N, CA, C and O of each residue as an XYZ file, in Angstrom:
816
protein
N     -14.656    -13.618     30.063
C     -13.969    -13.499     28.776
C     -12.513    -13.879     28.934
O     -11.869    -13.460     29.896
N     -11.966    -14.681     27.988
C     -10.577    -15.064     28.040
C      -9.830    -14.384     26.920
O     -10.346    -14.264     25.809
N      -8.641    -13.947     27.192
C      -7.837    -13.286     26.169
C      -7.348    -14.318     25.174
O      -6.788    -15.334     25.586
N      -7.539    -14.097     23.861
C      -7.101    -15.067     22.874
C      -5.610    -15.327     23.002
O      -4.821    -14.411     23.231
N      -5.236    -16.600     22.850
C      -3.823    -16.950     22.868
C      -3.301    -17.312     24.234
O      -2.172    -17.787     24.349
N      -4.094    -17.103     25.287
C      -3.656    -17.416     26.640
C      -4.725    -18.249     27.320
O      -5.482    -17.741     28.147
N      -4.788    -19.542     26.972
C      -5.853    -20.376     27.529
C      -5.738    -20.496     29.027
O      -4.647    -20.516     29.597
N      -6.914    -20.578     29.655
C      -6.945    -20.865     31.081
C      -6.811    -19.670     31.981
O      -6.908    -19.814     33.200
N      -6.589    -18.477     31.426
C      -6.399    -17.306     32.275
C      -7.553    -16.346     32.060
O      -7.630    -15.687     31.023
N      -8.440    -16.262     33.020
C      -9.574    -15.353     32.931
C      -9.105    -13.945     33.217
O      -8.430    -13.707     34.218
N      -9.452    -13.013     32.354
C      -8.934    -11.663     32.463
C      -9.942    -10.677     33.011
O      -9.595     -9.529     33.290
N     -11.183    -11.103     33.169
C     -12.190    -10.162     33.633
C     -12.125    -10.011     35.130
O     -11.783    -10.955     35.841
N     -12.450     -8.830     35.614
C     -12.569     -8.581     37.044
C     -13.437     -7.361     37.235
O     -13.543     -6.517     36.346
N     -14.051     -7.269     38.386
C     -14.879     -6.109     38.682
C     -13.995     -4.941     39.070
O     -13.176     -5.070     39.979
N     -14.142     -3.780     38.391
C     -13.285     -2.651     38.732
C     -13.463     -2.235     40.177
O     -14.562     -2.356     40.719
N     -12.395     -1.739     40.824
C     -12.520     -1.280     42.203
C     -13.420     -0.062     42.283
O     -13.574      0.681     41.314
N     -14.009      0.131     43.446
C     -14.849      1.301     43.639
C     -14.038      2.564     43.395
O     -12.873      2.645     43.784
N     -14.653      3.545     42.752
C     -13.931      4.747     42.371
C     -14.490      5.984     43.054
O     -15.686      6.090     43.329
N     -13.593      6.905     43.314
C     -14.005      8.182     43.876
C     -14.603      9.031     42.761
O     -14.650      8.609     41.605
N     -15.057     10.223     43.114
C     -15.737     11.063     42.131
C     -14.823     11.499     40.997
O     -15.302     11.766     39.895
N     -13.503     11.580     41.243
C     -12.592     12.004     40.185
C     -12.211     10.859     39.255
O     -11.385     11.047     38.361
N     -12.798      9.669     39.444
C     -12.539      8.548     38.560
C     -11.421      7.640     39.026
O     -11.235      6.563     38.459
N     -10.667      8.039     40.043
C      -9.578      7.214     40.562
C     -10.118      6.207     41.580
O     -11.075      6.502     42.296
N      -9.499      5.003     41.648
C      -9.937      4.039     42.664
C      -9.842      4.643     44.055
O      -8.883      5.349     44.365
N     -10.836      4.368     44.897
C     -10.819      4.899     46.253
C      -9.605      4.404     47.005
O      -9.099      3.310     46.754
N      -9.140      5.237     47.943
C      -7.927      4.896     48.685
C      -8.089      3.578     49.432
O      -7.158      2.774     49.477
N      -9.263      3.349     50.018
C      -9.443      2.110     50.769
C      -9.464      0.903     49.840
O      -8.992     -0.171     50.214
N     -10.008      1.063     48.627
C     -10.013     -0.041     47.667
C      -8.595     -0.368     47.221
O      -8.234     -1.539     47.101
N      -7.786      0.667     46.974
C      -6.391      0.440     46.593
C      -5.635     -0.244     47.723
O      -4.857     -1.171     47.497
N      -5.875      0.227     48.939
C      -5.189     -0.339     50.098
C      -5.582     -1.807     50.290
O      -4.717     -2.644     50.550
N      -6.867     -2.127     50.165
C      -7.320     -3.504     50.312
C      -6.714     -4.404     49.238
O      -6.305     -5.532     49.512
N      -6.663     -3.888     48.019
C      -6.102     -4.682     46.914
C      -4.633     -5.001     47.170
O      -4.199     -6.136     46.970
N      -3.873     -4.010     47.607
C      -2.463     -4.240     47.897
C      -2.282     -5.224     49.046
O      -1.379     -6.060     49.022
N      -3.146     -5.120     50.051
C      -3.054     -6.033     51.180
C      -3.334     -7.467     50.740
O      -2.667     -8.401     51.184
N      -4.313     -7.633     49.873
C      -4.623     -8.960     49.350
C      -3.453     -9.502     48.537
O      -3.087    -10.670     48.672
N      -2.866     -8.656     47.694
C      -1.750     -9.098     46.857
C      -0.562     -9.542     47.696
O       0.012    -10.604     47.452
N      -0.191     -8.730     48.687
C       0.973     -9.068     49.514
C       0.707    -10.328     50.343
O       1.602    -11.150     50.538
N      -0.529    -10.471     50.830
C      -0.879    -11.659     51.600
C      -0.862    -12.901     50.718
O      -0.353    -13.949     51.115
N      -1.421    -12.775     49.522
C      -1.440    -13.910     48.594
C      -0.022    -14.324     48.222
O       0.291    -15.514     48.179
N       0.828    -13.349     47.955
C       2.218    -13.647     47.598
C       2.900    -14.434     48.716
O       3.598    -15.416     48.463
N       2.688    -13.991     49.949
C       3.330    -14.646     51.096
C       2.793    -16.074     51.289
O       3.562    -17.002     51.538
N       1.475    -16.238     51.173
C       0.882    -17.555     51.380
C       1.227    -18.517     50.248
O       1.489    -19.695     50.493
N       1.228    -18.022     49.006
C       1.595    -18.883     47.886
C       3.033    -19.376     48.040
O       3.330    -20.543     47.787
N       3.932    -18.461     48.463
C       5.338    -18.831     48.623
C       5.501    -19.856     49.745
O       6.349    -20.744     49.657
N       4.699    -19.735     50.788
C       4.863    -20.619     51.947
C       4.089    -21.921     51.817
O       4.601    -22.992     52.144
N       2.822    -21.823     51.326
C       1.921    -22.975     51.358
C       1.575    -23.535     49.988
O       0.885    -24.550     49.896
N       2.042    -22.892     48.915
C       1.705    -23.358     47.576
C       0.459    -22.684     47.028
O      -0.153    -21.841     47.683
N       0.095    -23.074     45.810
C      -0.984    -22.391     45.104
C      -2.376    -22.873     45.501
O      -3.375    -22.338     45.021
N      -2.453    -23.873     46.368
C      -3.762    -24.409     46.743
C      -4.469    -23.620     47.823
O      -5.561    -24.001     48.244
N      -3.872    -22.523     48.285
C      -4.509    -21.722     49.336
C      -5.830    -21.164     48.815
O      -5.834    -20.502     47.777
N      -6.963    -21.407     49.503
C      -8.255    -20.902     49.031
C      -8.311    -19.370     49.082
O      -7.664    -18.737     49.916
N      -9.087    -18.802     48.186
C      -9.257    -17.349     48.177
C      -9.842    -16.849     49.491
O      -9.477    -15.774     49.966
N     -10.752    -17.629     50.080
C     -11.342    -17.204     51.345
C     -10.295    -17.141     52.458
O     -10.371    -16.276     53.330
N      -9.323    -18.048     52.433
C      -8.255    -18.025     53.429
C      -7.362    -16.806     53.222
O      -6.918    -16.182     54.186
N      -7.103    -16.475     51.970
C      -6.321    -15.269     51.670
C      -7.049    -14.040     52.204
O      -6.431    -13.148     52.784
N      -8.360    -14.001     52.004
C      -9.150    -12.876     52.504
C      -9.046    -12.781     54.024
O      -8.859    -11.693     54.570
N      -9.165    -13.912     54.700
C      -9.107    -13.909     56.168
C      -7.751    -13.404     56.649
O      -7.681    -12.581     57.562
N      -6.683    -13.890     56.040
C      -5.344    -13.477     56.461
C      -5.071    -12.010     56.119
O      -4.299    -11.340     56.805
N      -5.705    -11.520     55.062
C      -5.513    -10.125     54.656
C      -6.382     -9.169     55.463
O      -6.202     -7.954     55.388
N      -7.326     -9.711     56.237
C      -8.189     -8.866     57.047
C      -9.291     -8.183     56.262
O      -9.752     -7.103     56.631
N      -9.721     -8.831     55.154
C     -10.819     -8.279     54.355
C     -11.874     -9.360     54.178
O     -11.638    -10.527     54.493
N     -13.027     -8.970     53.676
C     -14.084     -9.932     53.431
C     -13.842    -10.720     52.156
O     -13.171    -10.227     51.249
N     -14.380    -11.947     52.065
C     -14.222    -12.742     50.842
C     -14.713    -12.012     49.597
O     -14.145    -12.163     48.515
N     -15.776    -11.217     49.760
C     -16.299    -10.479     48.617
C     -15.291     -9.492     48.045
O     -15.265     -9.254     46.838
N     -14.459     -8.916     48.914
C     -13.437     -7.975     48.453
C     -12.439     -8.678     47.539
O     -12.071     -8.154     46.487
N     -12.005     -9.871     47.951
C     -11.048    -10.621     47.130
C     -11.683    -11.008     45.800
O     -11.077    -10.818     44.745
N     -12.885    -11.544     45.841
C     -13.538    -12.003     44.619
C     -13.885    -10.837     43.693
O     -13.944    -11.004     42.475
N     -14.111     -9.669     44.268
C     -14.395     -8.503     43.440
C     -13.168     -8.107     42.627
O     -13.273     -7.815     41.435
N     -12.013     -8.098     43.269
C     -10.776     -7.719     42.586
C     -10.222     -8.850     41.729
O      -9.684     -8.617     40.646
N     -10.362    -10.099     42.232
C      -9.738    -11.243     41.568
C     -10.750    -12.385     41.498
O     -10.788    -13.232     42.391
N     -11.558    -12.416     40.458
C     -12.639    -13.405     40.390
C     -12.146    -14.841     40.214
O     -12.903    -15.779     40.464
N     -10.899    -15.033     39.790
C     -10.350    -16.377     39.634
C      -8.946    -16.421     40.231
O      -8.307    -15.390     40.442
N      -8.486    -17.641     40.498
C      -7.124    -17.810     40.992
C      -6.119    -17.314     39.940
O      -5.106    -16.701     40.275
N      -6.418    -17.590     38.670
C      -5.499    -17.162     37.610
C      -5.329    -15.651     37.591
O      -4.225    -15.142     37.394
N      -6.435    -14.936     37.800
C      -6.356    -13.478     37.838
C      -5.498    -13.010     39.002
O      -4.772    -12.022     38.888
N      -5.582    -13.723     40.126
C      -4.769    -13.363     41.288
C      -3.299    -13.685     41.035
O      -2.428    -12.892     41.392
N      -3.001    -14.854     40.416
C      -1.612    -15.186     40.090
C      -0.995    -14.083     39.235
O       0.120    -13.628     39.487
N      -1.744    -13.668     38.224
C      -1.225    -12.649     37.313
C      -0.991    -11.336     38.039
O       0.032    -10.683     37.833
N      -1.932    -10.948     38.887
C      -1.794     -9.688     39.620
C      -0.607     -9.721     40.571
O       0.088     -8.718     40.730
N      -0.366    -10.875     41.209
C       0.794    -11.018     42.095
C       2.075    -10.839     41.297
O       2.985    -10.133     41.731
N       2.150    -11.470     40.139
C       3.352    -11.380     39.311
C       3.591     -9.946     38.837
O       4.730     -9.479     38.838
N       2.532     -9.247     38.436
C       2.691     -7.863     37.981
C       3.085     -6.952     39.139
O       3.891     -6.037     38.970
N       2.514     -7.205     40.314
C       2.886     -6.426     41.491
C       4.377     -6.594     41.796
O       5.047     -5.634     42.178
N       4.889     -7.806     41.628
C       6.321     -8.042     41.820
C       7.141     -7.218     40.844
O       8.130     -6.591     41.225
N       6.727     -7.222     39.587
C       7.449     -6.448     38.571
C       7.464     -4.960     38.921
O       8.481     -4.286     38.763
N       6.334     -4.463     39.393
C       6.262     -3.042     39.747
C       7.197     -2.709     40.903
O       7.831     -1.654     40.914
N       7.280     -3.616     41.876
C       8.200     -3.375     42.999
C       9.646     -3.446     42.544
O      10.480     -2.661     42.996
N       9.952     -4.381     41.649
C      11.314     -4.476     41.124
C      11.687     -3.228     40.337
O      12.822     -2.758     40.419
N      10.739     -2.688     39.576
C      11.000     -1.469     38.819
C      11.292     -0.310     39.757
O      12.194      0.488     39.501
N      10.531     -0.213     40.845
C      10.756      0.862     41.815
C      12.126      0.710     42.478
O      12.830      1.699     42.682
N      12.507     -0.530     42.816
C      13.815     -0.758     43.423
C      14.939     -0.421     42.453
O      15.962      0.136     42.853
N      14.754     -0.755     41.181
C      15.767     -0.440     40.168
C      15.923      1.065     39.996
O      17.037      1.565     39.839
N      14.803      1.789     40.027
C      14.886      3.256     39.910
C      15.657      3.843     41.089
O      16.459      4.761     40.914
N      15.417      3.318     42.283
C      16.117      3.811     43.472
C      17.617      3.553     43.355
O      18.424      4.414     43.704
N      17.992      2.371     42.864
C      19.415      2.056     42.695
C      20.040      2.934     41.613
O      21.177      3.385     41.752
N      19.291      3.174     40.534
C      19.810      3.996     39.446
C      20.033      5.435     39.898
O      20.880      6.139     39.349
N      19.273      5.866     40.895
C      19.435      7.235     41.403
C      20.659      7.367     42.292
O      21.079      8.484     42.596
N      21.237      6.258     42.714
C      22.437      6.286     43.549
C      23.698      6.321     42.707
O      23.659      6.640     41.518
N      24.819      5.989     43.340
C      26.091      6.052     42.613
C      26.946      4.800     42.792
O      28.147      4.830     42.524
N      26.335      3.692     43.245
C      27.084      2.457     43.429
C      27.374      1.837     42.069
O      26.433      1.498     41.351
N      28.650      1.674     41.684
C      28.964      1.116     40.369
C      28.569     -0.347     40.228
O      28.391     -0.837     39.113
N      28.432     -1.046     41.348
C      28.058     -2.461     41.307
C      26.585     -2.679     41.609
O      26.175     -3.801     41.908
N      25.781     -1.622     41.535
C      24.351     -1.746     41.847
C      23.644     -2.703     40.898
O      22.601     -3.259     41.241
N      24.202     -2.899     39.712
C      23.604     -3.860     38.777
C      23.451     -5.219     39.428
O      22.404     -5.852     39.296
N      24.477     -5.677     40.130
C      24.436     -7.000     40.734
C      23.448     -7.045     41.902
O      22.834     -8.079     42.163
N      23.301     -5.927     42.596
C      22.287     -5.858     43.657
C      20.901     -6.052     43.066
O      20.094     -6.816     43.595
N      20.626     -5.351     41.958
C      19.311     -5.449     41.329
C      19.067     -6.846     40.770
O      17.978     -7.395     40.941
N      20.049     -7.421     40.115
C      19.863     -8.757     39.551
C      19.628     -9.785     40.650
O      18.816    -10.696     40.487
N      20.329     -9.644     41.759
C      20.126    -10.562     42.887
C      18.715    -10.433     43.438
O      18.090    -11.431     43.797
N      18.213     -9.202     43.504
C      16.841     -8.993     43.982
C      15.834     -9.630     43.030
O      14.853    -10.233     43.466
N      16.079     -9.492     41.738
C      15.167    -10.067     40.755
C      15.108    -11.582     40.877
O      14.032    -12.178     40.828
N      16.267    -12.196     41.034
C      16.302    -13.650     41.152
C      15.693    -14.100     42.473
O      14.973    -15.098     42.511
N      15.970    -13.378     43.559
C      15.418    -13.741     44.859
C      13.895    -13.678     44.838
O      13.229    -14.562     45.376
N      13.343    -12.637     44.220
C      11.886    -12.531     44.158
C      11.319    -13.634     43.279
O      10.264    -14.192     43.580
N      12.019    -13.948     42.190
C      11.555    -15.033     41.331
C      11.579    -16.366     42.039
O      10.672    -17.181     41.873
N      12.629    -16.595     42.841
C      12.733    -17.855     43.583
C      11.638    -17.961     44.630
O      11.089    -19.039     44.858
N      11.322    -16.841     45.263
C      10.298    -16.849     46.313
C       8.926    -17.152     45.741
O       8.069    -17.707     46.429
N       8.718    -16.787     44.480
C       7.391    -16.939     43.884
C       7.427    -17.844     42.656
O       6.685    -17.642     41.695
N       8.306    -18.844     42.707
C       8.467    -19.720     41.552
C       7.171    -20.467     41.232
O       6.902    -20.756     40.066
N       6.363    -20.785     42.254
C       5.119    -21.516     42.006
C       4.148    -20.688     41.173
O       3.512    -21.205     40.254
N       4.036    -19.391     41.500
C       3.152    -18.508     40.728
C       3.626    -18.416     39.292
O       2.825    -18.518     38.364
N       4.923    -18.223     39.100
C       5.462    -18.099     37.746
C       5.288    -19.396     36.960
O       5.002    -19.366     35.763
N       5.458    -20.524     37.627
C       5.270    -21.806     36.955
C       3.820    -21.988     36.522
O       3.548    -22.535     35.454
N       2.885    -21.524     37.364
C       1.466    -21.623     37.015
C       1.148    -20.786     35.791
O       0.379    -21.211     34.929
N       1.735    -19.600     35.707
C       1.494    -18.740     34.552
C       2.121    -19.332     33.289
O       1.538    -19.271     32.206
N       3.322    -19.909     33.445
C       3.962    -20.559     32.296
C       3.106    -21.722     31.812
O       2.919    -21.906     30.609
N       2.584    -22.511     32.761
C       1.740    -23.648     32.400
C       0.481    -23.195     31.664
O      -0.034    -23.909     30.804
N      -0.004    -22.013     32.006
C      -1.192    -21.467     31.339
C      -0.833    -20.721     30.062
O      -1.686    -20.085     29.443
N       0.451    -20.805     29.668
C       0.944    -20.145     28.453
C       0.698    -18.647     28.512
O       0.308    -18.028     27.522
N       0.930    -18.079     29.679
C       0.723    -16.646     29.843
C       2.047    -15.963     30.099
O       2.794    -16.364     30.991
N       2.341    -14.938     29.328
C       3.581    -14.183     29.456
C       3.285    -12.881     30.192
O       2.547    -12.033     29.690
N       3.860    -12.725     31.382
C       3.619    -11.516     32.171
C       4.082    -10.277     31.414
O       3.468     -9.215     31.518
N       5.163    -10.412     30.654
C       5.670     -9.256     29.903
C       4.661     -8.771     28.874
O       4.607     -7.583     28.555
N       3.858     -9.704     28.354
C       2.806     -9.318     27.413
C       1.658     -8.633     28.147
O       1.034     -7.711     27.620
N       1.385     -9.094     29.370
C       0.291     -8.515     30.149
C       0.643     -7.146     30.703
O      -0.233     -6.297     30.868
N       1.922     -6.925     30.993
C       2.356     -5.643     31.574
C       3.601     -5.148     30.843
O       4.674     -5.067     31.442
N       3.476     -4.815     29.556
C       4.662     -4.450     28.768
C       5.354     -3.190     29.258
O       6.577     -3.080     29.170
N       4.578     -2.231     29.778
C       5.200     -0.978     30.228
C       6.080     -1.216     31.453
O       7.163     -0.639     31.557
N       5.623     -2.062     32.383
C       6.412     -2.342     33.580
C       7.661     -3.134     33.210
O       8.750     -2.854     33.711
N       7.503     -4.131     32.325
C       8.651     -4.922     31.891
C       9.676     -4.040     31.188
O      10.880     -4.195     31.394
N       9.198     -3.113     30.356
C      10.112     -2.204     29.668
C      10.791     -1.266     30.653
O      11.954     -0.909     30.469
N      10.071     -0.863     31.700
C      10.632      0.012     32.727
C      11.792     -0.678     33.430
O      12.842     -0.071     33.642
N      11.604     -1.953     33.796
C      12.679     -2.695     34.458
C      13.886     -2.807     33.540
O      15.016     -2.574     33.968
N      13.655     -3.162     32.282
C      14.760     -3.301     31.333
C      15.511     -1.991     31.169
O      16.739     -1.980     31.085
N      14.775     -0.889     31.123
C      15.399      0.422     30.973
C      16.280      0.753     32.181
O      17.391      1.259     32.020
N      15.791      0.470     33.373
C      16.579      0.770     34.572
C      17.791     -0.166     34.684
O      18.865      0.260     35.108
N      17.620     -1.428     34.308
C      18.757     -2.349     34.302
C      19.806     -1.879     33.296
O      21.005     -1.979     33.555
N      19.355     -1.365     32.148
C      20.291     -0.836     31.153
C      21.082      0.331     31.726
O      22.279      0.457     31.467
N      20.416      1.192     32.509
C      21.107      2.321     33.136
C      22.158      1.829     34.129
O      23.271      2.354     34.177
N      21.798      0.818     34.918
C      22.750      0.241     35.874
C      23.910     -0.436     35.144
O      25.053     -0.381     35.598
N      23.610     -1.072     34.016
C      24.656     -1.727     33.231
C      25.620     -0.695     32.653
O      26.831     -0.917     32.644
N      25.091      0.436     32.170
C      25.956      1.499     31.640
C      26.920      1.987     32.719
O      28.102      2.203     32.456
N      26.405      2.156     33.932
C      27.266      2.614     35.026
C      28.331      1.568     35.349
O      29.491      1.904     35.589
N      27.923      0.292     35.353
C      28.882     -0.776     35.635
C      29.951     -0.857     34.555
O      31.119     -1.114     34.848
N      29.547     -0.634     33.296
C      30.522     -0.605     32.207
C      31.525      0.532     32.419
O      32.734      0.343     32.285
N      31.006      1.698     32.748
C      31.872      2.861     32.924
C      32.861      2.657     34.060
O      33.983      3.162     34.007
N      32.452      1.917     35.094
C      33.318      1.680     36.246
C      34.233      0.475     36.045
O      35.122      0.220     36.858
N      34.013     -0.260     34.964
C      34.854     -1.413     34.692
C      34.594     -2.619     35.573
O      35.481     -3.453     35.758
N      33.369     -2.725     36.129
C      33.078     -3.856     37.016
C      32.315     -4.969     36.307
O      32.014     -6.000     36.908
N      32.006     -4.762     35.035
C      31.275     -5.768     34.269
C      31.950     -5.921     32.908
O      32.601     -4.993     32.427
N      31.800     -7.053     32.308
C      32.412     -7.304     31.002
C      31.979     -6.238     30.003
O      30.804     -5.874     29.970
N      32.900     -5.729     29.189
C      32.548     -4.659     28.255
C      31.681     -5.118     27.093
O      31.078     -4.289     26.410
N      31.608     -6.435     26.855
C      30.861     -6.923     25.695
C      29.437     -7.358     26.032
O      28.733     -7.885     25.171
N      29.007     -7.142     27.276
C      27.672     -7.587     27.706
C      26.632     -6.526     27.375
O      26.846     -5.342     27.638
N      25.504     -6.943     26.798
C      24.398     -6.042     26.495
C      23.259     -6.264     27.483
O      23.225     -7.270     28.191
N      22.324     -5.311     27.524
C      21.207     -5.447     28.444
C      20.327     -6.635     28.065
O      19.767     -7.290     28.944
N      20.196     -6.923     26.761
C      19.397     -8.086     26.351
C      20.018     -9.374     26.887
O      19.301    -10.290     27.291
N      21.353     -9.447     26.892
C      22.023    -10.634     27.418
C      21.859    -10.735     28.937
O      21.709    -11.831     29.477
N      21.888     -9.600     29.615
C      21.682     -9.603     31.059
C      20.285    -10.118     31.394
O      20.121    -10.951     32.286
N      19.285     -9.622     30.681
C      17.918    -10.073     30.952
C      17.749    -11.546     30.601
O      16.985    -12.256     31.255
N      18.460    -12.011     29.570
C      18.408    -13.433     29.222
C      19.025    -14.273     30.336
O      18.550    -15.372     30.622
N      20.083    -13.760     30.964
C      20.705    -14.479     32.081
C      19.756    -14.572     33.269
O      19.712    -15.593     33.956
N      18.997    -13.507     33.509
C      18.008    -13.542     34.592
C      16.965    -14.621     34.301
O      16.601    -15.401     35.181
N      16.489    -14.655     33.051
C      15.526    -15.695     32.668
C      16.143    -17.076     32.819
O      15.471    -18.020     33.236
N      17.429    -17.194     32.479
C      18.118    -18.465     32.646
C      18.228    -18.869     34.105
O      18.113    -20.047     34.443
N      18.453    -17.887     34.965
C      18.510    -18.171     36.406
C      17.165    -18.685     36.905
O      17.116    -19.619     37.705
N      16.063    -18.075     36.434
C      14.734    -18.557     36.821
C      14.541    -20.014     36.381
O      14.040    -20.843     37.141
N      14.947    -20.306     35.141
C      14.791    -21.664     34.624
C      15.604    -22.658     35.448
O      15.143    -23.763     35.734
N      16.823    -22.253     35.827
C      17.672    -23.130     36.640
C      17.048    -23.381     38.005
O      17.106    -24.496     38.523
N      16.459    -22.356     38.581
C      15.820    -22.494     39.892
C      14.631    -23.446     39.808
O      14.458    -24.310     40.668
N      13.811    -23.284     38.765
C      12.658    -24.180     38.594
C      13.118    -25.624     38.387
O      12.551    -26.559     38.952
N      14.152    -25.784     37.568
C      14.640    -27.129     37.255
C      15.193    -27.813     38.502
O      14.974    -29.005     38.715
N      15.909    -27.051     39.319
C      16.545    -27.621     40.504
C      15.622    -27.650     41.709
O      15.988    -28.180     42.758
N      14.410    -27.079     41.569
C      13.482    -26.966     42.697
C      14.225    -26.416     43.917
O      14.165    -26.972     45.014
N      14.929    -25.302     43.684
C      15.856    -24.780     44.688
C      15.143    -23.971     45.754
O      14.147    -23.298     45.491
N      15.687    -24.055     46.987
C      15.235    -23.165     48.040
C      15.969    -21.831     47.893
O      16.782    -21.670     46.983
N      15.686    -20.873     48.786
C      16.242    -19.532     48.607
C      17.761    -19.521     48.684
O      18.417    -18.806     47.927
N      18.324    -20.313     49.596
C      19.781    -20.319     49.737
C      20.441    -20.900     48.488
O      21.419    -20.354     47.978
N      19.899    -21.999     48.011
C      20.473    -22.608     46.815
C      20.226    -21.735     45.589
O      21.067    -21.667     44.693
N      19.078    -21.070     45.548
C      18.780    -20.165     44.439
C      19.796    -19.040     44.374
O      20.260    -18.676     43.293
N      20.146    -18.485     45.539
C      21.141    -17.413     45.580
C      22.486    -17.908     45.072
O      23.206    -17.178     44.390
N      22.827    -19.158     45.405
C      24.091    -19.729     44.942
C      24.082    -19.929     43.436
O      25.067    -19.629     42.763
N      22.963    -20.439     42.897
C      22.844    -20.604     41.457
C      22.973    -19.259     40.740
O      23.655    -19.145     39.721
N      22.305    -18.244     41.293
C      22.376    -16.910     40.685
C      23.799    -16.380     40.711
O      24.259    -15.777     39.742
N      24.495    -16.602     41.815
C      25.877    -16.126     41.929
C      26.759    -16.768     40.869
O      27.601    -16.097     40.273
N      26.574    -18.059     40.630
C      27.341    -18.754     39.602
C      27.083    -18.134     38.235
O      28.009    -17.876     37.466
N      25.797    -17.899     37.946
C      25.426    -17.341     36.636
C      25.957    -15.923     36.471
O      26.515    -15.589     35.425
N      25.789    -15.085     37.496
C      26.160    -13.683     37.370
C      27.660    -13.453     37.470
O      28.150    -12.395     37.074
N      28.397    -14.433     37.997
C      29.859    -14.295     38.005
C      30.406    -14.173     36.574
O      31.463    -13.586     36.342
N      29.658    -14.741     35.630
C      30.079    -14.619     34.245
C      29.989    -13.208     33.702
O      30.569    -12.910     32.657
N      29.272    -12.334     34.389
C      29.152    -10.933     33.960
C      30.334    -10.080     34.412
O      30.630     -9.044     33.818
N      30.995    -10.526     35.459
C      32.029     -9.681     36.060
C      33.264     -9.617     35.177
O      33.647    -10.592     34.530
N      33.867     -8.452     35.172
C      35.086     -8.284     34.391
C      36.251     -8.970     35.106
O      36.442     -8.801     36.310
N      37.004     -9.725     34.366
C      38.152    -10.447     34.932
C      39.391     -9.558     34.952
O      40.455     -9.992     35.394
C-alpha cells in the first residue's frame, strides 16, 4: 500500500516481533537500530545503491530481518531519516538542559552536519516527493520546540540577533541543506557553508 500524495514510497512493513505486553522485543528493537545505523553509514559512504543483503551482512543480521523491518529501499530511507531526527531531538534536549548561551549554534551545526552526511538519503526522499516532517510530525515538532528553547536562551544572553524567530532559524537550516545539495559539498565545505549562513544569526 502506498500513502496517497507520496508516490514511490511504500509504507507497509511487517511489525517487529512483540513481547507479551505488546511492546517490540528487546532483540527486535536492537536489530532494527543496528540495521538503521549500518544503513546510514553505508549510504553516506557508498551511496544509495548498497543492496539490502549487504546492509544485513554488515549489520550482523540475516537478510530476512532487514526485509521484515524494511520491505523496500524507500522504507529504509525514510526510517534512516526519522532515526536522524530522533537523535537530533535527543541532542537538542540535552543541550537545552545545560546552561551554554551559545548552545543554539552547537545544535544547528549538528543538524547541518547530519544533513550533509546523509544528503543522498534526503535527496532520494525529496525526489519521491516525501516530506519527513509529514511522516514524523511529533519528532519534527520536538526538534523545533527544543531549538526555540535554545533560541530564547541565546536571546537572553545577547548572542543572537533580537529579531530572529524560531521559524526563521529553521528556514535557515533548510537553506543550508539546499546549499549543500546544490554545491555537492563534502563535510568540510558543508561546515563552512553553514558557518557563513549562521553568522547572519549572531548579534553584531
